TINU-686699 format. One record per atom (N, C-alpha, C): x, y, z; residue in one letter. Coordinates in steps of 0.02 Angstrom, whole numbers, plus 50000, padded with zeros to 5 digits. Each point is the difference from the previous one (the first is absolute). Example, Ala and Ser with C-alpha at 12.3 -4.5 7.8 and 13.67 -1.06 7.14 Angstrom:
<nodes>
506604971650390A499555005950000A500455006050000A499825005349964S500425005950003S499615005550037S
</nodes>
This chain:
<nodes>
494995047050789X500174991950011X500365002650059X499774992950025X500615000250068X500734995449934X500704997050057X500425001749971X499784992849980X499834993250048X499964996450007X499744995449914X499575005150004X499694997649926X500325004549922X500415005450037X500605001749931X500574995649991X500174997050061X500474993849962X499884993350000X499434999250019X499954995849978X499584997749893X499945008149977X499965001149947X500675000049967X500475003850025X500634996849985X500304994849987X499884996250043X500264994050014X499714997249942X499424998649972X499604998549978X500205001849909X500285004250005X500225003449926X500634997849982X500395001150029X500514996249988X500334994449973X499604995250005X500384995949948X499714999949921X499525005149997X499765002149924X500545003749978X500165003650033X500635006450015X500794996749962X500054994250036X500794996049993X499704995749944X499404996449989X500094998649938X499745004449912X499855004350019X500115005449935X500715004049995X500384999950040X500775002549987X500224992650006X500154996149999X500214993949973X499685000149935X499545002349967X499874999949930X500175005649969X500115007750037X500225004249972X500714999550000X500344994950015X500834999350011X500174995049942X499604996750012X500104994649920X499875001649958X499465005149982X499885001949953X500695002949989X500315007050038X500755004549982X500354994749996X500234992550023X500484998350004X500144998449934X499544997349932X499764994349949X500165007549964X500145005550015X499535007149946X500795002249998X500654998450030X500505003350031X500394991749981X499984994650003X500444997149982X499894998949911X499245000749966X500184998849933X500055008949961X500065004550041X499965007149956X500395005150030X500704999050044X500135004350024X500675002649943X499695008150022X500525001949938X499705004149940X499414996949995X499555002049937X499535005749995X499955001349941X499745006449991X499155000150050X500035008150027X499355000650069X499354994749966X500025003149947X499185001149958X500034988650014X500404997349968X499974991950018X500204998450044X500385001650072X499904998150053X499225002150043X499775002649974X499415006450038X499414995350011X500234995949916X499434997349956X499874991750035X500694998549994X499974991550054X500025000550072X500025005150013X499735003950082X499404998050014X499575002749954X499155000650016X499794993350005X500494998149919X499674990649985X500134996150070X500354997550014X500414998550079X499645001350033X499795004750021X499755002750059X499054996349995X499575002449926X499664996749995X499854995250011X500674993149986X499924993249983X500174998350068X500115003050055X500205000450067X499155001650041X499805004449960X499315001350053X500155006150023X500735003450007X500015005050026X500135007349963X499295000749938X499885007049979X499915002250033X499905003150052X499575004950056X500605003549981X500684998349993X500695004750042X499745007549971X500045004050041X500215008149978X500575001449914X499535003849984X500215004349940X500704999850023X500225005650028X500745002350034X500604996849999X499634991350042X500464994450019X500164997749929X499484997649967X500174996549939X500545004249953X499835006649974X500475004549980X500655000150046X499985000650065X500915001450022X500354992550005X499404993050016X500534993649970X500235000549930X499615000749968X500385000149920X500225004649999X500225005250017X500635004049994X500534998250011X499754995250081X500664998450030X500324993249924X499484995450008X500404995949967X500185001149900X499655004749990X500185003549942X500965002149989X500015001650069X500415003949990X500654993150036X499774993950024X500554995550012X500014997350103X499355005050000X500285003750077X499734993850029X500144998050067X499624994650043X499355000450018X499434999649999X499325002950012X499904997950046X500234995850046X499945000750076X500455003350056X500365008249972X500435001650057X500085006249980X
</nodes>
């Protein structure tokens, strides 16, 4: 595939990626503000629900687990 075709594919995907990341961040922020410091299982359930509500449920399981763990521990999820 020519470089110009790859660049066009990349450039056309950027808005979709940005939109997904914005939805993902909103779900995390909402979960953090409502559930920081709560037990892991409750945080993970709330995070999965928030991701689903935002349309970002395709996040990898490992990422969801780590974010839920950080929120449960009261650690800033974005650092």
